[in-house]
C-alpha positions as CSV (number, residue, x, y, z in Angstrom):
1,M,0.1,0.3,-0.1
2,T,2.6,2.1,1.0
3,L,5.8,3.4,-1.4
4,T,9.2,2.3,-0.5
5,V,12.3,4.5,0.0
6,D,13.1,3.3,-3.7
7,Q,9.5,4.2,-5.4
8,K,9.6,7.6,-3.6
9,R,12.7,8.7,-4.5
10,A,12.8,7.2,-8.4
11,V,9.2,9.5,-8.6
12,V,10.5,12.4,-7.1
13,E,13.7,12.0,-9.2
14,K,11.7,11.6,-12.0
15,Y,8.9,14.9,-11.3
16,Q,11.6,17.6,-9.0
17,R,12.1,20.8,-10.8
18,A,14.8,21.6,-9.2
19,Q,17.8,19.4,-7.7
20,G,16.4,18.3,-4.0
21,D,12.6,19.8,-4.7
22,T,10.1,17.7,-3.2
23,G,7.4,19.7,-1.9
24,S,6.2,21.4,-5.6
25,P,2.7,20.5,-6.9
26,E,4.5,18.6,-9.7
27,V,6.3,15.9,-7.1
28,Q,3.4,16.2,-5.0
29,V,0.5,15.0,-7.8
30,A,3.2,12.3,-8.7
31,L,3.6,10.8,-5.5
32,L,-0.3,11.2,-4.5
33,S,-0.6,9.3,-8.1
34,E,1.5,6.9,-7.0
35,R,0.1,6.3,-4.3
36,I,-3.7,6.0,-5.6
37,S,-2.5,3.3,-8.1
38,S,-1.3,1.0,-5.9
39,L,-4.3,1.0,-3.9
40,S,-6.4,0.0,-6.9
41,G,-5.2,-3.5,-6.1
42,H,-5.7,-3.5,-2.7
43,F,-9.9,-2.5,-3.5
44,E,-9.7,-5.0,-6.1
45,A,-8.8,-7.6,-2.8
46,H,-10.8,-5.9,-0.4
47,K,-14.1,-5.0,-1.3
48,K,-15.3,-4.1,1.5
49,D,-12.6,-2.2,3.1
50,H,-14.1,1.3,4.2
51,H,-11.6,2.8,5.7
52,S,-9.3,2.9,3.3
53,R,-11.5,3.7,0.9
54,R,-12.0,6.7,2.7
55,G,-7.9,7.3,2.7
56,L,-8.0,7.0,-1.1
57,L,-11.0,9.5,-1.6
58,K,-8.7,12.0,0.7
59,M,-5.9,11.5,-1.8
60,V,-7.7,11.7,-4.9
61,N,-9.3,15.0,-3.2
62,Q,-5.5,16.2,-2.6
63,R,-4.4,15.7,-6.2
64,R,-7.2,17.4,-7.7
65,K,-6.6,20.6,-5.4
66,L,-2.8,20.1,-6.6
67,L,-4.0,19.9,-10.0
68,D,-6.6,23.0,-9.7
69,Y,-3.5,25.3,-8.7
70,L,-1.2,24.3,-10.8
71,K,-3.6,25.3,-13.3
72,R,-4.3,28.3,-12.2
73,E,-0.1,29.1,-11.5
74,D,1.0,27.9,-14.5
75,E,-0.9,25.8,-17.3
76,S,1.9,25.1,-19.3
77,R,3.3,22.9,-16.4
78,Y,0.2,21.6,-15.7
79,S,-0.3,20.6,-19.1
80,K,2.9,19.2,-19.2
81,L,2.1,17.2,-15.9
82,I,-1.0,15.0,-16.5
83,A,0.2,14.6,-19.9
84,D,3.5,12.8,-18.5
85,L,0.9,11.0,-15.2
86,G,-1.6,9.9,-18.1
87,L,-4.2,11.9,-16.2
88,R,-7.7,12.6,-18.3
89,R,-7.6,16.2,-17.8
């Protein structure tokens, strides 16, 4: 369910804007997307796990807020990020 240190490091290195960047919206959205996609297999096996589903919805909402912020601040970075992550919008 959680990301390993190596997985997290790989995602951060791929989406960071500068060396040591771990807090930019791009990195945060990418990390949330990885966590969300890792939970999909869990919910296929555990259909009645409503407590974890609540956490999933919180992550999805947080990602949406970050994407809205990024779109409002810099649309080109937003477009590049959603294309890289394969998100619908």
